[in-house]
N, C-alpha and C positions, 0 to 999 in steps of 0.2 A: 500331665503336660510333658511334651517331648522336649528333651534337651537339644538345643541346636548343635549341629555338627560343625566342628572347626577343622579346616584343612590348612595346608601349607600356605595357601594364598591369603589366609586370614591373619596370620602373624608369622614373621620370620624368626624362628626360634633356634636356628643354628643346630639342628639335629634333635632338639628337645621337642616333646609333644606339645601341640597347641590344643588347649582345653577351654571349653566355655565356662566362664565364671558367673555363677548365678547371682552373686552379690553385686557385682559391678555391671552385669548384663552385657558382657562382651567376651570375645575370645582372648585368652592370655597364654603366655608361655609357661609351661610347668618345667622349670629348670631341673636338670639332674643335680645330684649331690656335687658340692664343691664348685658350682657355677651359679651366677645370679645376674640380675639385670632384666630390663624389659625384653631383651632379645637373647638372654642367656649368653652374653658375649664376654662376661667378666668372670675370672676365676679367683678362688680363695688363695690366700698366700701359701697354704700347704694343701697339696692334693696327692692322691695315691699314685704310685708309679705303675706303669704297664710293662710287663715282660713279654717281649715278642714271642709269638708262638713257635717260630722256627728255632729260636734260641732255646726254648724249653725242650724241644725235641733233641737238639744237639746235646744239651746237658743230660737229658735222660739216657741217651745211648752212650754217652761218654762215661757216665758213672753209675746211673741209677738202675743197675741190673743186679738183681739178687738171683743166684742159682741155688735152689734147694735140691741139691743132688744128694742121693744116698738113701732114698727110701728103698729098702731091700726086702726081698722076699725070702723067707726061711722055710723051705720045703722040708717036711718030715722025712721025705725019702732021700734028700740030698743035703749034705752038710754045707755045700758051697752056697754063697750068696751072690746076688748080682743086682744091679740098679734096675729098677723097673719104672721109676717115676722121677721126673725132674721138673721143677716149677721155676718160672722166671717172673719176678715182680718189677714193675717200673713205677717211678714217681717223679713229680716235679719238685724242684727245690723251692721252698717257701721263702718269702721275703722277711725272714726272721733268723737272726744269727743263732739263737739258742736252739731253734728247730733244726737248722742245718747241722749244728754240732751233734744233736741227737741222732740224725740220720747217718752221719758219718762215723760216729763212734759207739753208739749204744743200740742201734737197731738190730745188729746181729744177735746180741744176747737176748733181746726181747723176743725176736722171732724163734730162737731156739727154745726159750721158755714156753712159748705158745704152742709150738709144734711137738715138742718132746714131752707130751703129757699122755697118760694112758688113754683118755678119751679121743684125743686127736689121732694117735697112732692106730687106735682101734677103728676109727672111721676110715682112715687111709687104707688099712688092711682090708676092710670090708669092700671098699671100692675096687679092689683087685682080686676079689673072689675069696674072701675070708682067709686071707693069709696073715701071717705075723709080720709086722713092719717095724722098722726102727729108723731113727734119724741119725745119719752119720755126721751131719754138720751143715752149716749155712756158709756158702761161698760168696764173699763180697768182692766186687770189682774195685780196681783202684779209684781213688777219689780225685775228681776233677775240680769240683767246687769245694775248696777247703774251708772257707768261711764266707761271711756276707760280702766282703769286699770283692770276691771273685765274680759276683753277680753284676757288678757295675757295667761292664760292656753290654749286657743284655737288657738294661733298664732304659725305658723311654718315657718321656713326659708328654709328648704329643701336643704340647701347647707352646706358643712362641715365648722365648726368653725365660722359660722355666729351666732350672738346673737341678741336678740330682744332689741330694745331701743325705748323709748317713746320720740318723737320729735315733737314739735309744735302740740300737741294734737292728734297724730296718731302714730301707731306702725310701725316701719320699721326694716329691717334686716341690721345689720352692720357687715362688715368683720373685721377680726383680724388685717388687715393692717391699719385700722382706729382706732380700740380700743387700739392697741399696736403700737404707732407711731414709737418707736425705735426697732421694731422687727428685722430689718436688721442692727441695730446699726448705722443707718444713713450712711452706706457705700454701699448701694445697693437699687435696686427697689423691693418693696414688692408687690407680686401679690397674690390675693385671688383665689387659685385653688378650684373649686367648689366641688371636690371630696377629695382632699388630704389636704386641709387647706392652710395656707399661705406658700409661698416659696419666696426665695430671688434670685434676679439676681445681683450678686456682681459686684462692680466697678472694672475695670481693665484698666491699661494704661501701657505705656512703662516704666514709672518710678516706679509704685507701683501697687499692686493688693491685693484684699481681697478675702477670700475663706471661706468655711465652710457653714453649713446649714443656719446660720444666719449672714454670713459675719463677723464672729468673729476673723478670723485669718488674719494677715497682713504679707505681703512679699514685698521685693523689686524686681522690674523688671530689665531686662537686660539693659534697657536704663539708669537706675540709676547708675549701676556700670560702664557703658561706660562713663557717664558724670563724675563720681567720679575719675576714673583713668585718664581720659583725662585732668581733672582739675589739678590733682596731677602732671601729666607729664608736663603740661604747667607751673605750679608753679616751678617745679624743674628746668626746662630750664631757666625760668626767674631768679632764684637764681644764676645759673651758669653764665648767662650773666652779671648780676650785679656784682658778685664776680670777674669775669675776668676784668670788666671795672674798678673796684676799684683798683685791683692789678696793672693794666697797668697805671692807673693815678698816683699811688704812685711811680711806676718806673720812670715815666717821671719827677715827681717832685723832686726826689732825684738825677737825672742826671744833672751835671753842664750844663748850657745852652751854654757856649762858646766852649765846646769840641764837636768835630764832632762825629757823631754816627758811631761806628764800631761794627756791630752785631756779627762779628766773634770773636772779642776780648771780648765783653761783655758776650756773651752767652756761649762761649766755654772756658771761663777762670775758671779753677778749682783750682787755687793756694790757695784759701782760705779754701779748704777742708782739714780736718785732718784725715788721713788714718792711721790706726793702723798696717796695713800690706800691703805689695806691692801687686799689682794685675797686671794682664796681659790680653791682648786681645787675644782671640782665634778665628780665622777665620775658 
């Protein structure tokens, strides 16, 4: 069975590949590391930094040049020596303070230990026609990037509203949802949109809901009013029942126990009423 091909027209993945998912039977975005969402448009709170290529070149030429000068030829016929080889090494500064410290302070000694061995010097001598070679020293150029903080001008996050932060000796990009913990006023989920910056998905339920760009507006849901009026109705009914029970109890307490109950006499006796004017029934 041939797997269907998915192209850019099948899913907008914002630069990520669109791949056919056999399980769901349709094309889906295969988001890169540190991004997520149906269209790979949201970023994690912490993402790696990007060091601009031009910056790396400038840093290399400013500092990262080693000159291995001093491989000398010792001719049996002439006691004088002269330089016959010079090597230059270049490197990129890593995003790590301890490694920068190593390159700036310890690399010279390490290179001398590597080059100034019998086997290394023998190999170098053979390369120049079986002559005897020795290492006079390793020349290091002045340091431009003294520590990790000097890399900050060359660091880029490439996403909206991400800022650089130095954490555990390395630079990383941090989203606004992390730098501003209450961006959604703790009433919604904060998402780092890689193009538009932070957005909020506000909380909502049958009882209450929040709205607004930062979930700053509060409102009651239909379930709240249903529960409120239902409770009031129940409370009113309870009051009526209790009131009726109290009145009936008083009625029974005021009625002599030895007299028989005559509902017609008791209920329809209006002799105690004082009427200021006669009245008549009209059928």
